[in-house]
MOPAC internal coordinates of N, CA, C and O (Angstrom, degrees):
PM7 1SCF
backbone

  N    0.0000 0     0.00 0     0.00 0    0    0    0
  C    1.4428 1     0.00 0     0.00 0    1    0    0
  C    1.5288 1   108.26 1     0.00 0    2    1    0
  O    1.2310 1   120.80 1   -44.46 1    3    2    1
  N    1.3179 1   116.08 1   135.54 1    3    2    1
  C    1.4556 1   118.19 1  -177.91 1    5    3    2
  C    1.5320 1   111.95 1  -100.69 1    6    5    3
  O    1.2310 1   121.12 1    -6.64 1    7    6    5
  N    1.3026 1   115.46 1   173.36 1    7    6    5
  C    1.4653 1   121.60 1  -174.84 1    9    7    6
  C    1.5235 1   112.23 1   -65.08 1   10    9    7
  O    1.2310 1   120.07 1   147.31 1   11   10    9
  N    1.3182 1   117.47 1   -32.69 1   11   10    9
  C    1.4719 1   119.94 1  -179.77 1   13   11   10
  C    1.5187 1   110.27 1   -66.03 1   14   13   11
  O    1.2310 1   120.34 1   133.56 1   15   14   13
  N    1.3209 1   116.95 1   -46.44 1   15   14   13
  C    1.4712 1   119.84 1   179.32 1   17   15   14
  C    1.5213 1   110.52 1   -64.77 1   18   17   15
  O    1.2310 1   120.19 1   142.16 1   19   18   17
  N    1.3111 1   117.25 1   -37.84 1   19   18   17
  C    1.4714 1   119.95 1   177.59 1   21   19   18
  C    1.5216 1   111.08 1   -63.16 1   22   21   19
  O    1.2310 1   119.96 1   139.10 1   23   22   21
  N    1.3543 1   117.68 1   -40.90 1   23   22   21
  C    1.4559 1   121.22 1   177.52 1   25   23   22
  C    1.5223 1   110.44 1   -64.97 1   26   25   23
  O    1.2310 1   120.46 1   133.84 1   27   26   25
  N    1.3426 1   116.72 1   -46.16 1   27   26   25
  C    1.4686 1   120.70 1  -179.94 1   29   27   26
  C    1.5256 1   110.86 1   -61.34 1   30   29   27
  O    1.2310 1   120.34 1   139.34 1   31   30   29
  N    1.3222 1   116.95 1   -40.66 1   31   30   29
  C    1.4672 1   121.03 1   179.57 1   33   31   30
  C    1.5259 1   111.09 1   -65.06 1   34   33   31
  O    1.2310 1   120.36 1   138.14 1   35   34   33
  N    1.3221 1   116.91 1   -41.86 1   35   34   33
  C    1.4692 1   120.15 1   178.91 1   37   35   34
  C    1.5316 1   110.55 1   -64.02 1   38   37   35
  O    1.2310 1   120.67 1   137.83 1   39   38   37
  N    1.3326 1   116.33 1   -42.17 1   39   38   37
  C    1.4708 1   120.40 1   179.69 1   41   39   38
  C    1.5236 1   110.69 1   -64.88 1   42   41   39
  O    1.2310 1   120.18 1   134.19 1   43   42   41
  N    1.3384 1   117.26 1   -45.81 1   43   42   41
  C    1.4675 1   120.33 1   179.02 1   45   43   42
  C    1.5282 1   111.54 1   -64.23 1   46   45   43
  O    1.2310 1   120.34 1   142.60 1   47   46   45
  N    1.3233 1   116.95 1   -37.40 1   47   46   45
  C    1.4649 1   120.12 1   177.26 1   49   47   46
  C    1.5167 1   110.63 1   -60.70 1   50   49   47
  O    1.2310 1   120.25 1   137.29 1   51   50   49
  N    1.3187 1   117.13 1   -42.71 1   51   50   49
  C    1.4661 1   121.53 1   177.96 1   53   51   50
  C    1.5238 1   110.89 1   -64.05 1   54   53   51
  O    1.2310 1   120.35 1   133.98 1   55   54   53
  N    1.3359 1   116.94 1   -46.02 1   55   54   53
  C    1.4639 1   120.44 1  -179.10 1   57   55   54
  C    1.5270 1   111.28 1   -63.89 1   58   57   55
  O    1.2310 1   120.12 1   138.76 1   59   58   57
  N    1.3363 1   117.37 1   -41.24 1   59   58   57
  C    1.4655 1   120.24 1   178.44 1   61   59   58
  C    1.5273 1   110.96 1   -66.32 1   62   61   59
  O    1.2310 1   120.05 1   140.74 1   63   62   61
  N    1.3110 1   117.51 1   -39.26 1   63   62   61
  C    1.4678 1   119.65 1  -179.27 1   65   63   62
  C    1.5225 1   111.78 1   -67.18 1   66   65   63
  O    1.2310 1   120.16 1   153.11 1   67   66   65
  N    1.3486 1   117.31 1   -26.89 1   67   66   65
  C    1.4611 1   121.45 1   176.28 1   69   67   66
  C    1.5273 1   112.64 1   -88.86 1   70   69   67
  O    1.2310 1   120.07 1   171.90 1   71   70   69
  N    1.3270 1   117.47 1    -8.10 1   71   70   69
  C    1.4583 1   121.23 1  -179.93 1   73   71   70
  C    1.5240 1   113.38 1    70.86 1   74   73   71
  O    1.2310 1   120.20 1  -152.70 1   75   74   73
  N    1.3087 1   117.23 1    27.30 1   75   74   73
  C    1.4674 1   122.77 1  -177.03 1   77   75   74
  C    1.5293 1   110.02 1   -87.04 1   78   77   75
  O    1.2310 1   120.41 1   -97.01 1   79   78   77
  N    1.3329 1   116.82 1    82.99 1   79   78   77
  C    1.4633 1   122.11 1  -175.45 1   81   79   78
  C    1.5252 1   111.54 1   -63.00 1   82   81   79
  O    1.2310 1   120.04 1   135.51 1   83   82   81
  N    1.3201 1   117.53 1   -44.49 1   83   82   81
  C    1.4593 1   120.60 1   178.95 1   85   83   82
  C    1.5301 1   110.62 1   -62.72 1   86   85   83
  O    1.2310 1   120.56 1   135.42 1   87   86   85
  N    1.3250 1   116.54 1   -44.58 1   87   86   85
  C    1.4593 1   121.26 1   178.39 1   89   87   86
  C    1.5193 1   112.09 1   -61.18 1   90   89   87
  O    1.2310 1   120.59 1   142.64 1   91   90   89
  N    1.3355 1   116.48 1   -37.36 1   91   90   89
  C    1.4608 1   121.04 1   178.87 1   93   91   90
  C    1.5251 1   109.95 1   -62.18 1   94   93   91
  O    1.2310 1   120.63 1   130.35 1   95   94   93
  N    1.3368 1   116.40 1   -49.65 1   95   94   93
  C    1.4619 1   119.86 1  -178.28 1   97   95   94
  C    1.5328 1   111.87 1   -68.09 1   98   97   95
  O    1.2310 1   120.19 1   143.47 1   99   98   97
  N    1.3085 1   117.25 1   -36.53 1   99   98   97
  C    1.4622 1   119.43 1   177.66 1  101   99   98
  C    1.5357 1   110.53 1   -66.38 1  102  101   99
  O    1.2310 1   120.38 1   140.33 1  103  102  101
  N    1.3355 1   116.88 1   -39.67 1  103  102  101
  C    1.4615 1   119.60 1   178.84 1  105  103  102
  C    1.5269 1   110.77 1   -67.62 1  106  105  103
  O    1.2310 1   120.08 1   140.50 1  107  106  105
  N    1.3334 1   117.45 1   -39.50 1  107  106  105
  C    1.4561 1   119.91 1   176.81 1  109  107  106
  C    1.5278 1   111.18 1   -63.46 1  110  109  107
  O    1.2310 1   120.20 1   145.15 1  111  110  109
  N    1.3257 1   117.22 1   -34.85 1  111  110  109
  C    1.4682 1   120.44 1   174.61 1  113  111  110
  C    1.5220 1   110.08 1   -63.31 1  114  113  111
  O    1.2310 1   120.06 1   137.50 1  115  114  113
  N    1.3238 1   117.49 1   -42.50 1  115  114  113
  C    1.4639 1   121.28 1   178.04 1  117  115  114
  C    1.5267 1   111.54 1   -65.45 1  118  117  115
  O    1.2310 1   120.39 1   152.55 1  119  118  117
  N    1.3259 1   116.86 1   -27.45 1  119  118  117
  C    1.4625 1   121.61 1   176.96 1  121  119  118
  C    1.5314 1   111.03 1   -77.48 1  122  121  119
  O    1.2310 1   120.66 1   175.84 1  123  122  121
  N    1.3257 1   116.34 1    -4.16 1  123  122  121
  C    1.4742 1   122.60 1  -178.15 1  125  123  122
  C    1.5263 1   112.48 1    62.47 1  126  125  123
  O    1.2310 1   121.18 1  -143.23 1  127  126  125
  N    1.3231 1   115.36 1    36.77 1  127  126  125
  C    1.4573 1   119.89 1   175.93 1  129  127  126
  C    1.5232 1   107.31 1   -84.53 1  130  129  127
  O    1.2310 1   120.17 1   -51.09 1  131  130  129
  N    1.3380 1   117.27 1   128.91 1  131  130  129
  C    1.4669 1   119.82 1   178.41 1  133  131  130
  C    1.5288 1   110.84 1   -59.29 1  134  133  131
  O    1.2310 1   120.96 1   -29.50 1  135  134  133
  N    1.3358 1   115.77 1   150.50 1  135  134  133
  C    1.4646 1   120.77 1  -176.13 1  137  135  134
  C    1.5214 1   112.59 1   -59.84 1  138  137  135
  O    1.2310 1   120.04 1   143.23 1  139  138  137
  N    1.3353 1   117.52 1   -36.77 1  139  138  137
  C    1.4600 1   118.95 1   180.00 1  141  139  138
  C    1.5234 1   111.87 1   -66.05 1  142  141  139
  O    1.2310 1   120.50 1   152.85 1  143  142  141
  N    1.3129 1   116.64 1   -27.15 1  143  142  141
  C    1.4667 1   121.02 1  -179.57 1  145  143  142
  C    1.5306 1   110.49 1   -85.32 1  146  145  143
  O    1.2310 1   120.25 1   149.31 1  147  146  145
  N    1.3365 1   117.13 1   -30.69 1  147  146  145
  C    1.4699 1   120.31 1  -178.65 1  149  147  146
  C    1.5215 1   111.83 1   -57.11 1  150  149  147
  O    1.2310 1   120.36 1   135.40 1  151  150  149
  N    1.3253 1   116.91 1   -44.60 1  151  150  149
  C    1.4661 1   119.92 1  -178.72 1  153  151  150
  C    1.5235 1   111.71 1   -65.48 1  154  153  151
  O    1.2310 1   120.40 1   139.70 1  155  154  153
  N    1.3312 1   116.84 1   -40.30 1  155  154  153
  C    1.4709 1   120.34 1   178.46 1  157  155  154
  C    1.5237 1   110.92 1   -65.87 1  158  157  155
  O    1.2310 1   121.05 1   137.08 1  159  158  157
  N    1.3267 1   115.59 1   -42.92 1  159  158  157
  C    1.4624 1   120.05 1   179.65 1  161  159  158
  C    1.5237 1   110.59 1   -65.20 1  162  161  159
  O    1.2310 1   120.45 1   137.20 1  163  162  161
  N    1.3364 1   116.75 1   -42.80 1  163  162  161
  C    1.4635 1   121.29 1   178.51 1  165  163  162
  C    1.5330 1   110.28 1   -59.46 1  166  165  163
  O    1.2310 1   120.61 1   134.41 1  167  166  165
  N    1.3303 1   116.44 1   -45.59 1  167  166  165
  C    1.4636 1   120.36 1  -179.32 1  169  167  166
  C    1.5307 1   111.38 1   -64.19 1  170  169  167
  O    1.2310 1   120.79 1   138.18 1  171  170  169
  N    1.3213 1   116.10 1   -41.82 1  171  170  169
  C    1.4692 1   119.00 1  -178.74 1  173  171  170
  C    1.5266 1   111.68 1   -66.96 1  174  173  171
  O    1.2310 1   120.49 1   137.15 1  175  174  173
  N    1.3298 1   116.66 1   -42.85 1  175  174  173
  C    1.4705 1   119.35 1   179.27 1  177  175  174
  C    1.5230 1   110.45 1   -67.29 1  178  177  175
  O    1.2310 1   120.13 1   141.66 1  179  178  177
  N    1.3301 1   117.36 1   -38.34 1  179  178  177
  C    1.4707 1   120.82 1   178.84 1  181  179  178
  C    1.5228 1   111.64 1   -63.02 1  182  181  179
  O    1.2310 1   120.47 1   149.52 1  183  182  181
  N    1.3299 1   116.70 1   -30.48 1  183  182  181
  C    1.4667 1   120.93 1  -177.11 1  185  183  182
  C    1.5287 1   113.41 1   -84.17 1  186  185  183
  O    1.2310 1   119.91 1   173.81 1  187  186  185
  N    1.3232 1   117.78 1    -6.19 1  187  186  185
  C    1.4629 1   120.19 1  -179.33 1  189  187  186
  C    1.5283 1   110.87 1   -64.49 1  190  189  187
  O    1.2310 1   120.68 1   -45.85 1  191  190  189
  N    1.3194 1   116.30 1   134.15 1  191  190  189
  C    1.4631 1   120.49 1   177.41 1  193  191  190
  C    1.5219 1   110.67 1   -73.32 1  194  193  191
  O    1.2310 1   120.68 1   142.17 1  195  194  193
  N    1.3261 1   116.30 1   -37.83 1  195  194  193
  C    1.4601 1   121.69 1   179.94 1  197  195  194
  C    1.5216 1   107.87 1  -119.80 1  198  197  195
  O    1.2310 1   121.18 1   -74.47 1  199  198  197
  N    1.3191 1   115.34 1   105.53 1  199  198  197
  C    1.4573 1   120.85 1  -179.07 1  201  199  198
  C    1.5233 1   109.11 1   -81.14 1  202  201  199
  O    1.2310 1   120.96 1   -79.41 1  203  202  201
  N    1.3258 1   115.78 1   100.59 1  203  202  201
  C    1.4536 1   120.53 1   176.43 1  205  203  202
  C    1.5281 1   108.60 1  -139.05 1  206  205  203
  O    1.2310 1   120.14 1   -22.52 1  207  206  205
  N    1.3217 1   117.33 1   157.48 1  207  206  205
  C    1.4636 1   120.69 1  -175.74 1  209  207  206
  C    1.5313 1   114.19 1   -57.21 1  210  209  207
  O    1.2310 1   119.83 1   146.49 1  211  210  209
  N    1.3198 1   117.92 1   -33.51 1  211  210  209
  C    1.4626 1   119.78 1  -179.54 1  213  211  210
  C    1.5298 1   111.46 1   -64.20 1  214  213  211
  O    1.2310 1   120.39 1   132.05 1  215  214  213
  N    1.3342 1   116.86 1   -47.95 1  215  214  213
  C    1.4643 1   120.36 1   178.96 1  217  215  214
  C    1.5217 1   111.40 1   -64.91 1  218  217  215
  O    1.2310 1   120.31 1   142.30 1  219  218  217
  N    1.3262 1   117.02 1   -37.70 1  219  218  217
  C    1.4622 1   120.80 1   178.56 1  221  219  218
  C    1.5252 1   109.90 1   -66.60 1  222  221  219
  O    1.2310 1   119.90 1   139.84 1  223  222  221
  N    1.3172 1   117.79 1   -40.16 1  223  222  221
  C    1.4660 1   120.13 1   179.39 1  225  223  222
  C    1.5273 1   111.18 1   -64.97 1  226  225  223
  O    1.2310 1   120.01 1   144.49 1  227  226  225
  N    1.3186 1   117.59 1   -35.51 1  227  226  225
  C    1.4583 1   120.17 1   175.85 1  229  227  226
  C    1.5237 1   111.02 1   -64.67 1  230  229  227
  O    1.2310 1   120.32 1   141.25 1  231  230  229
  N    1.3269 1   117.00 1   -38.75 1  231  230  229
  C    1.4641 1   120.99 1   177.61 1  233  231  230
  C    1.5299 1   110.52 1   -66.01 1  234  233  231
  O    1.2310 1   120.24 1   139.55 1  235  234  233
  N    1.3283 1   117.14 1   -40.45 1  235  234  233
  C    1.4684 1   121.06 1   178.78 1  237  235  234
  C    1.5221 1   109.65 1   -61.55 1  238  237  235
  O    1.2310 1   120.31 1   134.06 1  239  238  237
  N    1.3189 1   117.02 1   -45.94 1  239  238  237
  C    1.4563 1   120.30 1   179.91 1  241  239  238
  C    1.5247 1   111.70 1   -65.22 1  242  241  239
  O    1.2310 1   120.27 1   143.84 1  243  242  241
  N    1.3193 1   117.08 1   -36.16 1  243  242  241
  C    1.4583 1   121.32 1  -179.64 1  245  243  242
  C    1.5282 1   111.81 1   -66.75 1  246  245  243
  O    1.2310 1   120.34 1   144.15 1  247  246  245
  N    1.3203 1   116.95 1   -35.85 1  247  246  245
  C    1.4658 1   121.97 1  -177.07 1  249  247  246
  C    1.5206 1   111.67 1  -104.38 1  250  249  247
  O    1.2310 1   120.34 1  -143.82 1  251  250  249
  N    1.2957 1   116.95 1    36.18 1  251  250  249
  C    1.4568 1   120.89 1  -174.96 1  253  251  250
  C    1.5075 1   116.02 1   -72.66 1  254  253  251
  O    1.2310 1   119.38 1   162.21 1  255  254  253
  N    1.3175 1   118.78 1   -17.79 1  255  254  253
  C    1.4540 1   121.24 1  -176.36 1  257  255  254
  C    1.5135 1   111.08 1  -122.42 1  258  257  255
  O    1.2310 1   121.36 1   -31.96 1  259  258  257
  N    1.3339 1   115.00 1   148.04 1  259  258  257
  C    1.4602 1   121.79 1   176.82 1  261  259  258
  C    1.5245 1   109.81 1   -72.04 1  262  261  259
  O    1.2310 1   120.49 1   -36.28 1  263  262  261
  N    1.3065 1   116.66 1   143.72 1  263  262  261
  C    1.4421 1   120.95 1   176.55 1  265  263  262
  C    1.5258 1   112.29 1   -87.61 1  266  265  263
  O    1.2310 1   120.35 1   167.86 1  267  266  265
  N    1.3429 1   116.94 1   -12.14 1  267  266  265
  C    1.4602 1   120.91 1   179.10 1  269  267  266
  C    1.5254 1   109.76 1   -87.39 1  270  269  267
  O    1.2310 1   121.51 1   -30.94 1  271  270  269
  N    1.3068 1   114.71 1   149.06 1  271  270  269
  C    1.4532 1   119.35 1   177.18 1  273  271  270
  C    1.5322 1   110.13 1   -65.37 1  274  273  271
  O    1.2310 1   121.02 1   -37.21 1  275  274  273
  N    1.3230 1   115.65 1   142.79 1  275  274  273
  C    1.4601 1   120.13 1   178.99 1  277  275  274
  C    1.5234 1   111.10 1   -65.02 1  278  277  275
  O    1.2310 1   121.23 1   152.67 1  279  278  277
  N    1.3080 1   115.25 1   -27.33 1  279  278  277
  C    1.4661 1   119.48 1  -176.20 1  281  279  278
  C    1.5200 1   109.23 1  -120.06 1  282  281  279
  O    1.2310 1   120.67 1   -78.99 1  283  282  281
  N    1.2998 1   116.32 1   101.01 1  283  282  281
  C    1.4549 1   120.78 1   178.78 1  285  283  282
  C    1.5178 1   108.55 1   -91.17 1  286  285  283
  O    1.2310 1   120.37 1   -49.40 1  287  286  285
  N    1.3143 1   116.89 1   130.60 1  287  286  285
  C    1.4634 1   120.68 1   178.16 1  289  287  286
  C    1.5118 1   109.59 1  -108.16 1  290  289  287
  O    1.2310 1   121.24 1   -27.87 1  291  290  289
  N    1.2942 1   115.23 1   152.13 1  291  290  289
  C    1.4648 1   120.57 1  -178.38 1  293  291  290
  C    1.5105 1   110.53 1  -111.17 1  294  293  291
  O    1.2310 1   120.10 1   180.00 1  295  294  293

């Protein structure tokens, strides 16, 4: 785990503990997390029994990639 993920996990842990839903989504946008991943990450972090930076960092690493194709065709 690198320092960036540890910082992001600590920040998200603080935002979740304060219940700042708007702040959580704005911070995830700043992290450049795709929208499809933001909802999954939010749900997984919300379901954690023990909200701590280590568990949050594991969730961030688990949801590091978008599940949607980079190139959507119509």
